[in-house]
N, C-alpha and C positions, 0 to 999 in steps of 0.2 A: 504493500499499500504506500504510494509515493506521497510525501508531502508537497502540497501545492504552494507554489510562490506567486503571488498577484501583484503586478504592478501596471504602470501605463506610461506611456512617453509624455502626457501632459504634466506628471508630476516633476518633470525637469524643468518645465517652463514657467511654472510659478516660481518667482522669487520676490524679495520684498526689500531689495536695494544692496549696494555695495556693502560689505562687511556684515551683513546680517546673518547671524549664526544658523537660522534655519533655511538653508540653501540647498541647491541642487548637489553640491559635492557630497551630500550625505549618501544619496543613493549610489553616486559613482563610487564612493569609498567601499560601500557593502558590495556591489557589484564586482569590483576587483578582487576583493577577498574570497568571493565565492568561486570566481573562476580561478584564482590562483591555487586555492586548496582542492579544486576538483569538486567541491560540493554542489556546485550548479550543475553537474551532470546527473545528480541524484534527486533533483527536484523536477516537479511538473510545472512549468511556467504557463500562466494564463494572463490575459489582459483584462483588467478591471472594466466592468461595464458602468454606465452612468446610472445613478440614483434618479428617480423622480421625485417631484415635489410630494406626492403621496407617501414614499418612505419616509421623507424628511419630517413631514408633519406628525409622524408617530412620536417625534421627540422635540420637535422645535415649533415655535409659532410661526403662524403665517406672516407676522409682522417681520420676524427675523429674516425669514427667505425672501420677502418682497424688498426689505432695506438692503440687502446685499446685492440682489438683482438691480435696484434703483441706482446704487453708488459703484456698481462694476464699471471701472474706467474704460475708455475706448483708447487712451494712451497714457503712459505715466502710471501713477499711483493714487489710490484713495486711502487715507489712513482712517482704520477704525480707532486705533490708539497709536501710541508712540512705538509700539513694538509689532503691531498687526496691520499689514498693508495689503491691499488687493492690487495686483497688476492685470494686463490684459487677459492673462490665461488663467487666474487665479480662481475665478468662480467655476470654469469648466473642471480644473483640476479638483476642487472641493466636491463637486458632484461625482466626479470619479472616485475619490478617496472614499467617500461614504458608500459608493457602489461597490467597491472592492470587497467591503465586507458582506454585502448581500450575495455576491456571488459566492464567497467562501462558505456562507452558510448552506447554499443550495447545493454546492459540491460535497460537503462533508456529511448532509443527510441523504444524498440521492446517488453517490458514487462510492466505490470502494476506498477513496482517499478519505482519511479522517483527521487530518491535520493541515492547517493552512496559516501561512504568514503572508501577510498584506504589506508590502513595502511601499507605503502611501506618503504623500506630501500633498497638502499640508496635514499636521496632525490633527487631533480632535479632541483631547480630554478636558481641554478647558472651556470649550464651547458650551454655554448653557442654554436652557430652553429658549432664552429670548436675546442672547448676547454672544457675538464673537469677540474673542480675546485671547491673549496669550499664544499667538502664532496660529489659532485654531478658528475655523468658521463654522465648520459642521461637526457634530459630535460622532465621529466615526464608529466608534464602538458601541455607542448608545444606539445608533441607526441599526447596526447588526443585531444587537440584543433584541430589541423591540420587534423587528422583523421576524427572527426566529421564534419568539414567544407566539406571535400571530399566526404566522403561515404554517409551523409545525406543531401548534397547540402545546407548547411546553408549560411545565407547571412550574420550572425552576431553571433559572441560569446563574451562573456565578461570573463575575467579573473580577480579575485580579489586576491591580495597577502597581508596576514597580518603578515608576518614573520618580526622579527626585522630587518633582513638583506635586502638589495635591491635584488630584483629578476633580477639581471643584465642579466642572461643568457635569461629569457623569453623576456626581452625588446630587447635584442640583435637580437633574432629571428624574433619577431614579429613588431619591429618598422616600421611605415610606411605601414602597411598591414591593409587597412581599413575593413577588416573582423573581426579583432582581437582588441578589446580595453581593455586595462590593468589599473586596478585600485589599488594603493599600497600606503602604507607608510613605511618608513624605517628610522633607526637611522642614523644620519650622523654628524660627520664622524664615520664610522665603517666599517668593511669588508663587500663588496669587495672594499670600496672605490670610487667606480664608481658613477658618478651623470652626466646623460645625460642632457645637458644644450646648448640649448635649446632642451626641449624633441619634440619627434615626436608628431604629433597631436593626435594620438590614444593612447598615453600613460599619464596617470595620477598618477604618482608616486611622492609622496610629501615626501621630506626630513624632519625629526624632529630631534631636539636636544635630547642628553641624558637627562634622567629624565621627557621627555614628558609623561604627566598622561593621565587618562582616559577622562578628559574634553577636551584635545587638540586632542586626536585621534576622538572623538565623534564630534567635529566640524568640522573636516576635512571630515568625512564620511556625516555629514549633509549638509555641504556647498558645498563640490566639488564632491562627488561621487553621492549622491542620486538624484539630479536633473538630471545629465547627464545618470545615469542608466534608468530611468523612460523614457527618450526620445529616447534612443537607441533601445529599444525592441529587446533585444537579444534572440536568439533562444535556447541558452544553457549558464548555468552560471557555471563556473569552479572556484574552490578556491584552491589556494596555501595555505594551513593551516599550518603555522609555528607558534608555541606557546612560541617562545623564546623572545617575547615582554613582557612576564609576569613578574611581579616585583620580583618574587623568582627565576628567571632563572639568572644566571651570564653570560651568554653568551652576553647580552646586558644590557642597563641600563634604558631601558623604564619601565614604572609602571602601567601595566595592570594588571586587575584581571581576574578571571575565566569568571565572569558574562560579561566582555568587550568582549571577543571572542564570546559568545552567543549573545550578542547584535549586533555585527557586522554582524554575521551571519543571523540573523534574518531580519535585515534592508536591507541587498543587496538581500535576498531572496523575501522579500515583494515587492522591488521596480521592481523586474523582473518576478514575477510569471506569470503574464498574458501572455506576449510574450514567456516564457519559457514553460509554462504549468507545472510549477513546477519542470522542470529537473535541477537539481543540482549535480555535481560532485566535491567532495573535495578530495584533495590528501595531504597527512602528508608531511611537509616540516622539520623545525626545532622545536626545544623543547628540553630541555637537563636536566632539573630537572624533576626527576621522578614523584614526587608528584604533583608539578602544571601541568605538562603536562598531566597526567592522568586525572586530575580533569577538565583541560580545555578541552580535548577531548570529555570528558563525557558531559560537557555543550554544546559543538558544535553539537554533535551527536544528543542530546536531542531535539536541535532546527531542525536540518535536518530532524529528524523522526516526527516531529509535536508534540512531547511530552509536550513541553513547549514554551512560547515566550521568546525571547531573553530579 
């Protein structure tokens, strides 16, 4: 059963200006690593399809979608905030980034493939019900989760988010939805500065201080995540895969290594594999140092594909 790798040429056309960290080089670095190591030969490559407004409206407001359409530029940039800009290609890229998750859901439920990695840009986990922010326009992981719940009549999905930043958009969309359970850690204080306290009962997002290391994160996973994951019996595991918690990534100050992302992936897959029947969809979020990003994605993919244990 091959692991699916979903991407699209549009993801390289979206850019937000010179020196912006969320840039096309991120996908270039990943592709180079996959080719260099031969891992690309073991994946099934698919091109992302475009999400529809109906798909987006499961998790976003009509106002939000209309606002992005209205402000999509014909040339140059339109700034949502100081860090989040649309260029001429951004809106189409964002529609296809959301659509990548829809294709992944259909593939893992209707083919022999059970795992998928969506190498998408722009990322999504900061996009709220009614607001683009933090490099994100549509919440890709939320779009996929809502689609899977509706189309395949699932009673439970789990979202794991290991980005250095709080997946505030995902929490905003799914707080108090008992069909979606979210597990994450994030550096605090750090962008976006949000911290839900007390959190909704279906949210297990743990703030950690700068310089938190592998032992700290593994304690959170072992103590708080895994017992809950084993009890929940989700039908689908979704991963917001941000790699900016790496010790070499200057976007944050956490101290994880390549092997930690592999270990987290292996642990959450193992805890849910019986109920999900091995169905796992991972979507790229952060990760801005090309060397550590590409190595960490490789390590993550090797576990998804069953090539190594974490």
